[in-house]
N, C-alpha and C positions, 0 to 999 in steps of 0.2 A: 328392724330393717334387715332384710336379707338380700335385697337386689344388689347386683354387682355395680360398683362405682369405679370411675377412672381414678379418683383420688380420695383418700380417706382423710378426714379432719385429724384423726388420731396420729397419723404419720407426722404432720406438721407440729402437732402438740408435743409429740415425743421428742422431736428435734429441739423444739424450744425449751423443754424441760432440761434436756442435756446441756444446752447452752447456759441456761440460768444457773444450773449446778456448777458449771465450769467457772462462771464469774464468782460464785459464792466461795468456792474452795481456793480460788487463786488470789483472793483479795482480803485476807484477814488483816486486822489492824496491826498485829505483830505476830510473827511466827513463834514467838515464845509462849503465846497463849492461844491455843487452837484446840477445839474439841476433837477428840480422837477420830470420830468418823469423817472429819473434814481434813484429815491428814492422809497422805499415802502410807501404806504399810511400810515399815522401815526396811524390810527385805521380803521374806516370805509372808504370804497372807493377802487378804483383800479387804479393803475398806470401801465405804461409800464413794470416796474420792477416786478409788482405783477403777470405778465403773465408768467414769466420764469419757476417757479416751476410747475404750472399746465400743461404747455406745455411739460415739462419733463415727467410727469406722463402720459399725453395723448399719447406721442410717445411710451412710454413703453407699453401701452395698444395695440397700433397698432402692435408693434413688437411681442407681445404675440400671436396675431392672425396668424402671419406668422410662428413663431417658434413652436407653439404648434401643428400646423397641421402636422408637421413632425412626431409627436408622436401619431397622430390620436386622440388627446385630451383624452388619456387614463387617468383614475382616479388614477392609481397606477403605479408601475414599473418605467421605466426610466424617465418619465416626472415628477413624484412625487419627485424622487431623485434629479432631476435637479432643480426643484423649491425650495426645501428645502435647497440644497447646495448653490444656488445662494442667497437665502434670508440670510442665516447665513453669507456668505462671505461679502455681501454688508453692513449688519448691523455691522459686525466686523470692516470693513474698516472705517465706520463712527466713531466707538469708538476709533480706533487708531488715527484718525485725531484729535480727541479731546485731546488725551493723548500726541500727538507730542508736543515738541521734545524729549520726553522720558528721560528728565533730572530729576534725582531723586528729587532734591529740588523743582522742578516745579510740582510734582505730589501732588495733594490735593484731595484724593479720597473722602473726606467728602463733597467736593463741586464739584464733577465731574459731568458734564452734561451727562445724559444718552441718551436722544433723540437728533435728529438732522435731517438734510436733508436726508442723506443716510439711516439713521435708518427708517425714514418715508417711503422712497422709498421701502425699504425691506419689511416692514409690509404691505404697500398697495399692493405691488406686490404679496405676498403670499396669502393674503385674496382674491384679485381679481382672482388669479389663481384657488383657490378652487371653486369660483363661476362659472367661465367660463367652467370648465370641467364637471360641473354637471347640468348646465342649458342651455336651448336653448336661442335664441335671445329674445323671448317673456319673458322668465323667467328672463333673465338678466335685461331687462327693468323694470319688476315688482320689482325685488330685489333692483335695483338702486333707484326707487321711494320710496320704503320702507325705505331704509337707509337715504335718504335725509329728508323725512318727520319725521322719527323717531328721527333723530338728532335735528331737529327743535323743536319737541315736548319736548324732554329732556331739552334743554336749556330754552325754554319758560316756561315750568312747574316749573322749579327750580326758575325762576324769580318771578313767581306768588306766589309760596310757601314762598319764603324769603322776598317778598315785595321789591325787588331790580331790577335794570335794568339787564335783563338777558344777555345783549350783551355788557356790560361795561367791561373794563379791569379788574377791581378789584372784580367783582361780578358774573362772568360767571361760569357755571358748569364745563367747560373744565379745568379751573384753579383749582377748588376744587378737581376734580377727579385726576388730575396730581399731585397736592400737597399731596393728601392722599396716592396715590400709589407709587410715585417716591420720594416724599419729597421735600420741598422747596429748599434745598441745591443742589439738582440735576436738577433744572430747569434753563432755560436760564435767565440771569439777566440783559439783555440789554434794558429792557423796563421800568426800574424804580422800578419794583417789580419782585419777582420770577414768571415768566410766560413763558411757552414754546410754541412758535408758531408752533412747530412740536411735540406737545404732543400726549398722547395716545388717549384721547377721540376724538379729532379733526382729528385723522387719519381715523375714520370711514367714514366721507364724502369724504375724499381724495381717498378712494377706488373707489368711483363712477367716479372720474376723469379718473382713469385707465380704468374703464368699458366703459366710453364714447369713449375713444380711441380704445378699442377693437371692439366696435360696428361700429365705422367709418372704422376701419381696415377690418371688415367683408364686408362692402359696397365696399371697394376698391378691396379686394381680389376676390370677387365673381362677379364683374361686367364684362360685355363684351364690354362696351362702356364707356371709361373714361370721355369723354366729357359730356355725359348725366349724369354720376355719379357725376362729379364735380358740375353740376348744382343742383342736388339733395342734395349734401353735403352743398352747399351754402344756400339752403332753410332750411335744418336742423339746420345749424349754426345760421341763423337768428332767427329761432324759439327759440333755446336755449338761445340766448342773450336776446330776449324779455321776455321769461319766467323768467330768472334770474334777469333782471332789474325790472320787476313788483314785483316779490317775495321780492326783496331788500327793498321795502317800508315797509314790515312787518318783514323781517329777513335780516338785512343790509348786503350788500356785504362786506365781511371782510376776508382778507387773513389770518390774525393771528388766527382767529377762524375757518377758512376754512368753512365758512357758506355754506349752501345748495344753496343759491342764487349765491354765488361766484363760486361754482362748475358749475352751468349751464351757468353763464355769461362767464367765462373763457373757458369752454368747447366749447361754441358756437363760440367764437373768434378763438380758435385753429382750429375748423372745417372749418371756412370760410377762414382763412389764408392758410390752407393746400389745400383747394379746389382751391383757386386762383393759388397756386403754381403748382398743377397738371395741371390746364388748360394752364398755361404759358409754363411749362417745358415739360410735357409729352404729351399734346394734340397739342400745337402749335410748339413744338420742339425748343423753345428758351432755350438752355441749357448751353451755354458757361459760364454764370455768376455763375453757381452753383458749379463749381469745388472747389473754396476756401471753400465753406460751407460744401461740402462733406468731405473735409479733416478735418474740425473741428469736424464733427460728427462721424468720423471713430474710435476715441478713447475717447468717452465721459466720461466714469467713470475715466479713467486715467487722463484726463485733469482736472476734478473736484478735484481729490485728489492732483495732482501736483500743481494746483493753490493755494489750501489751504495750502499745505506745504510751498510753496514759500512765501506766505504772512506771515506765522508764523516766518519763518527764517528772513525775512526782518524786522519784528517788533522786533525780538530778538536782532539783531545786533545793536550796538549803535555807533553813531558818534557825535563829538562835533561840534556845529555850533553856532556862536555868544554867546559863553560862556555857552551854555547849551547842555546837552546830549539828542540827539533825535534818533529815530529809523532809520535804513537804509531806510525804506519806506519813512519816512518824509524827510530824507536827500536828497534822489533822487528827490522828488517833489520840495523841496524848493531851491535846487541848480541848477536844470536843467529846469523843466517845469514851475514853478511859475515865474522865471525871464523872460522866453521866451514868455509866453502867459498870464500872470496874474493869479489871484486867481481862478476864475471860469473856464476859458478856459484852464488854465494850469492843473487843476484837471481833466478835461475831456480829455485833450491830454495825460495825464499820463495813464488814463484807456485805451485809444486807443493804446498806446504804448504796453501795456500788451497784448491786443488782437493780435497785430502784432507779438510780440515775441513768444507768445504761438503758433501762427499759423506756424511760421517758424519751431518750434520744431515738430509740428504735420506733417508738409509737409515733413520733413526729415523722420519721421517714416512711412509716407504713401509711400514714394518712396522706402524705404527699406522693405515695406510690413510687418511692425511691427504693429500688431493689438492686443491690450490687451483686451481680452474678459473675462467675468465672467459668 
């Protein structure tokens, strides 16, 4: 198939695969037993899990290329209102997820985390939107290079000035900026110290992840030959991976800091994966296997919010087991999956179970044509 299409099946399948992987890596039976690829890299490095978030932003960039065209990329008017409204909505949903379950005694505003995954998506989306409606392709490339180089210079310069490792957990500029603006009590505390992997300063390079998606979306939207374009995308992806890998020797690939090398490396992987899917699905016409993934991708934001709420509810509910009180989450794992498959495999099977259950919910919504859009 070489004729131009308005919408490729592979795009929806790519989104769905990203969502399914997100559910898989976010829901192990226990964090004490997780296969290495299903964990984030402890600091420097990149695992399969570290691809989920940049893939998310990458597909947002592609979607922007399609949706903004309907508004003729106007700088103001309806498109501006849509971008601002969507940004506020996504950011607010992120805050509400942090506040859930809205039980008064659980609210501790003095230690309320402000930033998060949806909050970063919102900020990266609006900043990328302002860029793409004001710059052509060449301008977007130049701005992207400037943002990546500028972020590197900022972190590196601070390290030289302070005489510390600029890319270490306790001495990076992103930590200092977030601590100063947001306050230590409002940062993520799961890394041993107050440090937010979705902080403010590190949102700057994440904008480029969206812009890479937008540029790839432009390649897809404007091509007349998807087979040839898939090949060009594969070459582009390979170049980005090589650039990111080489840059990583000076500016380590690091998801927590969202380093510039990480942006290029993961953007390249996303481009190659999507190119392969376009070639298989839309060029060769091998489509049957994509239907479950399309269902996953049809309600992405809803699924993210629902899975977060479900996890919080299960952690809040308590059951007694062997003389001790444990969460519903732990109870389900220890009474069903651990006895059946052991520690490691049981934890993995627990995660697969969640993927399946959420898919059933989404399949029902898909059949009923219930699509929750923002």
